C-alpha positions in Angstrom: 101.2 97.2 -51.5 100.9 95.8 -47.8 98.8 93.0 -46.8 97.0 93.0 -43.2 100.0 91.8 -41.6 102.2 94.8 -42.8 104.1 92.8 -45.3 104.9 94.3 -48.6 103.9 92.8 -51.9 104.7 94.0 -55.3 101.6 92.4 -57.5 103.2 93.3 -60.7 106.6 91.6 -59.7 104.8 88.5 -58.5 102.6 88.4 -61.8 105.7 88.5 -63.8 107.5 86.0 -61.6 110.4 88.3 -60.1 111.6 86.6 -56.9 111.7 88.9 -53.6 115.2 90.2 -52.8 116.8 89.1 -56.0 119.0 91.4 -58.3 118.0 91.6 -61.8 119.8 93.8 -64.5 118.1 97.1 -65.0 117.9 96.4 -68.8 115.9 93.0 -68.0 113.4 95.0 -65.8 113.0 97.6 -68.4 112.4 95.1 -71.0 110.1 93.2 -69.0 108.0 96.4 -68.0 108.1 97.2 -71.9 106.9 93.6 -72.7 103.9 94.1 -70.1 102.6 97.1 -71.9 102.4 95.7 -75.4 98.8 95.5 -76.7 97.6 91.9 -76.2 100.2 90.9 -73.9 99.1 88.7 -71.0 100.6 88.3 -67.5 101.5 84.8 -68.5 103.3 85.8 -71.5 105.1 88.7 -69.7 106.2 86.2 -66.9 107.6 83.7 -69.4 109.4 86.2 -71.4 110.7 88.0 -68.2 111.9 84.4 -67.0 113.7 83.8 -70.2 115.5 87.3 -70.1 116.7 86.5 -66.4 118.2 83.1 -67.6 115.5 80.9 -65.7 114.7 78.8 -68.7 114.7 78.9 -72.7 111.3 78.9 -74.7 
């Protein structure tokens, strides 16, 4: 998506806490996407799980 100034935004990446221009393992991205599609999964829970997988913090 682009804002009115022409800057690109990725709402799903922003919602789960991925930082722009940072490299993540394909396995982390696939697992994060899989978690986001689990029935009952909220954006907040998917974000926390993805941060754990990316080594940002432990639960």
